[in-house]
Phi, psi and omega in degrees: 000144179211135176260032179299131178240028183304130177084358180272149174256127184230145172237131175239118181274152179059043191249022178288340180204179171061219183300317181300316179297318179297322177295314179302318179297314182297318181292320179296317181293337177275359174111356181283151171272112192253132170255121178265114183253132179200148176297333174271087185297320179295322177295322179295318179293320179295319178297318180297318179296322180290320182288319182071211179056028178081010179296147181233137178253135181225154176272128178200130173271113187293350178265359182254115186303311184298320181293318180295315180299316179296315181300316181289323176297318178295319181292329182287334180055060178065032177207244176207152173283163179262331187225129171240124174248111179273096184246341184307131188198153167244129179250099185273168171220097186211130181297149181305321182294344180259001180279120174245179184295323180298316177297313181304311184293322180296316181291318179297315180299315185285321187267340183237306182299325179299327178294318176297313184303309182290321181292323178302309183290315185295316182289328175298316180293320179298315181294319180297322182272357182068030184264126176273078184270190180216143176244131179235120182255138176265111177259223180193145176288353174299333177297319180284325186275339185062045186304133181288163180064023183213035190302314180292322179297313179300316179298316180296316181290329172297322176296324178296319178298312180297318180296321178303314181294318182291315181295323177303318178295320183292319190252000181300326181294345177263005181081014180264127181260145179224119178225172179220156172240137177246093181288155168272199178293124185242138181279068179266170179301318182296317181293317182298334179264015183232170177300340180297338180298337181282354187266353187301318181298315179294314181298319181298329177293335181272345183284151173287331179241144179283164175118172178251127179296142180246154178309323181295334178295325178282319183300321180297320179291319179298315180302321177294312185295331180269359181267171178293340178299334179256026187296346179252017179246127172203153182073017185255149174242111184263119183273126184232090185208029179059027176081019176298312175256123181253098186279000000 
């Protein structure tokens, strides 16, 4: 088995830090030419410089159709990308009584609609170019757990799971694969700086294996799923949380 991605063009959204950055690193180290897309353009460029292997950082708001389309066209270099990883996300911590429509719409737009926007453009380009590419969506095990203080996020990530299954059905006939990963609580920079950092002790009690999940734990699974080793897998949601949720 080999997860070599030599010669592939990949885009990872929301990859200036955390899980996205770890995924970008794993794909670049496997040989892919990686574009790191993030609303924090300076962070994306810094991540690319740190990762090396020809990675490029660009500024892009994943909720803006024109920005996403331009970013993907530039990454494709007059063809199509081979790999799209929809990672851009906001992870809120807000009690249900404080959720209003503005919060709901912001979370849905960033965590779900952005997945549609990038997938729409990328799969269209893949089909036009006759490219048997792959789309990998980052969902969350919070969808299965119904995690409190995250109602809009849980709804959005549930939408990502459903969209993954539906899109796989739509584009499978073109040889395009679509899968998702549902991470558990991960010790990323964003989590460490949020109230979620207080949850590790409780979550670890629910896990089948002890320890704190790391961004690299997710990146390794993603690298496999976008590689030819997973060539007979599509429409799947792979749960990566040390057995907290046993599906």
